[in-house]
C-alpha positions as CSV (number, residue, x, y, z in Angstrom):
1,M,21.3,-38.0,-3.3
2,Q,17.9,-36.4,-3.8
3,N,15.0,-38.7,-3.3
4,I,13.1,-39.8,-6.4
5,L,9.9,-41.7,-6.4
6,P,10.1,-45.4,-7.3
7,I,9.4,-46.0,-11.0
8,R,8.0,-49.1,-12.7
9,P,11.0,-51.4,-13.3
10,T,9.6,-52.6,-16.6
11,L,10.0,-49.2,-18.2
12,K,13.7,-49.0,-19.0
13,E,13.2,-45.6,-20.6
14,D,12.1,-44.2,-17.2
15,L,15.2,-45.5,-15.5
16,V,17.4,-44.2,-18.3
17,A,15.8,-40.7,-17.9
18,A,16.1,-40.8,-14.1
19,I,19.7,-41.8,-14.0
20,R,20.6,-39.3,-16.8
21,S,19.0,-36.6,-14.6
22,L,21.1,-37.6,-11.6
23,I,24.2,-37.2,-13.9
24,F,23.1,-33.9,-15.3
25,E,22.3,-32.6,-11.8
26,G,25.8,-33.6,-10.6
27,Q,24.5,-36.2,-8.1
28,L,26.5,-38.9,-9.9
29,H,29.9,-37.5,-10.4
30,P,32.2,-37.9,-13.5
31,N,34.7,-40.8,-13.3
32,K,33.0,-42.1,-10.1
33,H,31.9,-45.7,-9.7
34,I,28.1,-46.2,-9.9
35,N,27.0,-48.3,-6.9
36,E,24.4,-50.5,-8.6
37,V,23.1,-51.9,-5.2
38,H,22.5,-48.4,-3.8
39,L,21.0,-47.1,-7.1
40,A,18.7,-50.1,-7.4
41,R,17.5,-49.6,-3.9
42,H,17.1,-45.9,-4.6
43,F,14.7,-46.6,-7.5
44,A,13.1,-49.7,-5.8
45,V,14.0,-51.9,-8.8
46,S,16.1,-55.0,-9.3
47,R,19.6,-54.8,-10.8
48,T,18.5,-56.4,-14.1
49,P,16.5,-53.4,-15.5
50,L,19.0,-51.1,-13.9
51,R,21.8,-52.7,-15.8
52,E,19.8,-52.5,-19.0
53,A,19.3,-48.8,-18.4
54,L,23.0,-48.3,-17.7
55,S,23.9,-50.1,-20.9
56,A,21.6,-47.7,-22.8
57,L,23.4,-44.8,-21.2
58,E,26.7,-46.3,-22.1
59,A,25.6,-46.3,-25.8
60,E,24.9,-42.5,-25.6
61,G,28.2,-41.8,-23.8
62,A,27.0,-40.9,-20.4
63,V,28.6,-43.8,-18.6
64,T,31.3,-46.3,-19.3
65,H,31.7,-50.0,-18.4
66,K,34.9,-51.4,-17.1
67,A,35.4,-55.2,-17.0
68,R,35.0,-56.6,-13.5
69,R,34.7,-53.1,-12.1
70,G,31.2,-52.1,-13.2
71,F,29.8,-48.8,-14.5
72,F,31.4,-45.3,-14.1
73,V,30.1,-41.9,-15.0
74,H,31.9,-40.8,-18.1
75,E,34.8,-38.4,-17.4
76,L,34.6,-35.0,-19.0
77,N,37.5,-34.4,-21.3
78,A,38.7,-32.0,-24.0
79,E,39.2,-34.8,-26.6
80,E,35.5,-35.7,-26.5
81,V,34.5,-32.0,-26.8
82,R,36.7,-31.6,-29.9
83,E,35.1,-34.7,-31.4
84,I,31.4,-34.2,-30.6
85,Y,30.8,-30.5,-31.0
86,P,31.7,-30.3,-34.7
87,I,29.3,-33.1,-35.5
88,R,26.3,-31.1,-34.6
89,S,27.5,-28.3,-36.8
90,Y,26.8,-30.7,-39.7
91,L,23.6,-32.3,-38.4
92,D,21.6,-29.2,-37.4
93,P,22.1,-27.2,-40.7
94,E,20.9,-30.2,-42.7
95,A,17.9,-30.6,-40.4
96,L,17.1,-26.9,-40.9
97,R,17.5,-27.2,-44.7
98,L,15.1,-30.2,-44.7
99,S,12.6,-28.4,-42.4
100,G,12.4,-25.5,-44.8
101,L,11.9,-21.8,-44.3
102,P,9.8,-21.2,-41.2
103,E,6.3,-19.8,-41.5
104,K,5.7,-16.3,-40.1
105,A,4.3,-17.4,-36.7
106,R,7.2,-19.8,-36.0
107,L,9.7,-17.2,-37.1
108,A,8.2,-14.7,-34.7
109,E,8.3,-17.3,-31.9
110,L,12.0,-18.0,-32.6
111,Y,12.8,-14.3,-32.5
112,G,10.9,-14.0,-29.2
113,M,12.9,-16.9,-27.7
114,A,16.2,-15.5,-29.0
115,K,15.5,-12.1,-27.3
116,R,15.1,-13.9,-23.9
117,F,18.6,-15.3,-23.8
118,P,20.4,-12.2,-22.4
119,T,17.9,-12.1,-19.6
120,V,18.2,-15.7,-18.4
121,T,20.1,-16.0,-15.1
122,D,19.7,-19.8,-14.4
123,V,22.0,-22.4,-16.0
124,D,19.4,-25.1,-16.4
125,A,16.8,-22.6,-17.8
126,A,19.4,-21.2,-20.3
127,I,20.3,-24.7,-21.6
128,K,16.7,-25.7,-21.9
129,L,15.8,-22.5,-23.7
130,D,18.7,-23.1,-26.1
131,E,17.6,-26.7,-26.8
132,D,14.0,-25.7,-27.3
133,W,15.1,-23.0,-29.7
134,H,17.0,-25.4,-31.8
135,R,14.2,-28.0,-31.8
136,L,11.8,-25.3,-33.0
137,L,14.2,-24.3,-35.7
138,W,14.1,-27.7,-37.4
139,V,10.7,-28.9,-36.0
140,H,9.4,-29.8,-39.5
141,C,12.5,-31.9,-40.5
142,P,11.1,-35.1,-42.1
143,N,14.2,-37.2,-41.3
144,R,13.5,-38.7,-37.9
145,V,16.8,-40.5,-37.8
146,L,18.6,-37.2,-38.3
147,T,16.7,-35.4,-35.5
148,E,17.2,-38.4,-33.1
149,L,21.0,-38.1,-33.8
150,I,20.8,-34.4,-32.9
151,E,18.9,-35.2,-29.7
152,Q,21.6,-37.8,-28.8
153,F,24.4,-35.2,-29.3
154,M,22.4,-32.7,-27.3
155,R,22.5,-35.0,-24.4
156,R,26.2,-35.5,-24.7
157,T,27.0,-31.8,-24.9
158,K,24.6,-30.9,-22.2
159,R,26.8,-32.6,-19.5
160,Y,29.7,-30.3,-20.5
161,E,27.6,-27.2,-20.7
162,L,25.9,-27.8,-17.3
163,A,29.3,-28.5,-15.6
164,S,31.2,-25.7,-17.2
165,M,28.5,-23.0,-16.6
166,R,27.7,-24.1,-13.1
167,D,31.4,-24.2,-12.1
168,A,32.2,-20.9,-13.7
169,R,29.0,-19.3,-12.5
170,T,28.6,-17.6,-15.8
171,L,26.1,-18.1,-18.7
172,N,26.8,-18.1,-22.4
173,T,23.6,-16.3,-23.2
174,T,24.5,-14.4,-26.3
175,S,21.8,-14.2,-29.0
176,K,24.0,-12.7,-31.8
177,Y,24.3,-15.9,-33.8
178,K,20.6,-16.7,-33.3
179,M,19.5,-13.3,-34.6
180,N,21.8,-13.7,-37.6
181,I,20.2,-17.1,-38.4
182,L,16.7,-15.7,-38.1
183,D,17.5,-12.5,-40.1
184,A,18.7,-14.7,-42.9
185,L,15.6,-16.9,-42.7
186,S,13.4,-13.8,-42.7
187,K,15.0,-12.9,-46.1
188,N,14.4,-16.5,-47.4
189,N,18.2,-17.0,-47.5
190,M,18.5,-20.6,-46.3
191,G,22.1,-21.0,-47.3
192,T,23.3,-18.0,-45.2
193,A,21.1,-19.2,-42.3
194,C,22.7,-22.7,-42.4
195,N,26.2,-21.1,-42.4
196,H,25.4,-19.0,-39.3
197,L,23.9,-22.0,-37.6
198,R,27.1,-24.0,-38.4
199,R,29.4,-21.3,-37.0
200,S,27.2,-20.9,-33.9
201,L,27.4,-24.6,-33.1
202,Q,31.2,-24.7,-33.7
203,S,31.7,-21.8,-31.4
204,G,30.0,-23.7,-28.5
205,A,33.0,-25.8,-27.9
206,K,35.3,-22.9,-27.1
207,P,34.0,-21.9,-23.6
208,V,33.8,-25.5,-22.6
209,L,37.4,-26.1,-23.6
210,V,38.6,-23.0,-21.8
211,W,36.8,-24.3,-18.7
212,L,38.3,-27.7,-19.0
213,E,41.8,-26.2,-19.4
214,G,41.3,-24.1,-16.3
215,R,39.9,-26.9,-14.3
216,N,42.8,-29.3,-15.2
217,S,45.5,-26.7,-14.6
218,G,44.1,-26.2,-11.1
219,K,44.4,-29.8,-10.2
């Protein structure tokens, strides 16, 4: 496990972010037991704040707790993909609608980011660029609860995208949907833009499901 500098044990958020990173980076493997003693030693914290952090990660679906057995990294499975991916297809378009039509400078920045997608060759960079693009799309959404929900689902889908793209060694870097969304916004057509955004998010589940099917068939 890659060494991480000790963090202050009173800051549960730091522990949550650090453990989440270990999961995203594949250093804590799906369906594997989390050794709390080793992890607490790794972060130089007691097990009390560690368990608080793990409970917070359980709430967002990154880990699961089994009675008398402890915490496990949540297994990647097709059923969850079919459940969580459609939800964002409802959340993001509403956030975009509430955010309103983007001003000229923001629209130009979104176009610039979208054009970069076909040139990205690193998995982590591709996913970060995609997340940043979506955040900028609805940056002015006044409903904080809605945007926090989107962030939560981003974290849940990120595990699947990282695993599938790293394993397949291919990137889903198409910018077609993004360009369609931006073209609609440039024409002040919010309804069409929201429809393109919804279809784009719905399509994100397909490559992950194909990867899961291939992985399972190879077991």
